[in-house]
C-alpha positions as CSV (number, residue, x, y, z in Angstrom):
1,M,0.0,0.0,0.0
2,I,2.7,2.5,0.9
3,K,4.6,1.5,-2.2
4,Q,1.6,2.5,-4.3
5,L,1.2,5.7,-2.4
6,A,4.9,6.5,-3.0
7,W,4.6,5.8,-6.7
8,N,1.5,8.0,-7.0
9,T,3.1,10.8,-5.1
10,F,6.1,10.6,-7.4
11,K,3.9,10.6,-10.5
12,N,2.0,13.6,-9.2
13,T,4.9,15.7,-7.9
14,G,7.8,14.5,-9.9
15,S,9.8,14.5,-6.7
16,I,12.0,11.4,-6.3
17,D,12.6,12.5,-2.7
18,S,8.9,11.9,-1.9
19,Y,9.1,8.4,-3.4
20,L,12.3,7.6,-1.6
21,E,11.0,8.8,1.8
22,L,7.8,6.7,1.5
23,A,9.8,3.7,0.3
24,K,12.0,4.1,3.4
25,V,8.8,4.1,5.6
26,E,7.9,0.8,4.0
27,D,11.3,-0.6,4.8
28,I,11.0,0.6,8.4
29,E,7.6,-1.1,8.8
30,R,9.0,-4.3,7.3
31,N,11.9,-4.3,9.8
32,I,9.5,-3.6,12.7
33,S,7.5,-6.6,11.7
34,R,10.5,-8.8,11.4
35,N,11.8,-7.7,14.8
36,K,8.4,-8.5,16.3
37,E,8.4,-12.0,14.7
38,M,12.0,-12.6,16.0
39,K,11.1,-11.6,19.5
40,E,8.1,-13.9,19.4
41,L,10.3,-16.8,18.2
42,N,12.9,-16.0,20.9
43,D,10.2,-16.1,23.6
44,I,8.9,-19.4,22.3
45,N,12.4,-20.8,22.3
46,K,13.0,-19.7,25.9
47,N,9.7,-21.3,26.9
48,I,10.7,-24.6,25.3
49,K,14.1,-24.5,27.0
50,K,12.3,-23.9,30.4
51,D,10.0,-26.9,29.7
52,I,12.9,-29.1,28.9
53,E,14.7,-28.2,32.1
54,L,11.7,-29.2,34.2
């Protein structure tokens, strides 16, 4: 969705900076999502280790 918004903004304004800024926002959102998934996996891994130790 952001990529389409960035493309439309670029087409309307001709400003590559607008496109690049919005594309960067998309990258940041993707990284946040990955970090959240990694945290969840780490939490699961910790719980499994605790269960094994019992």
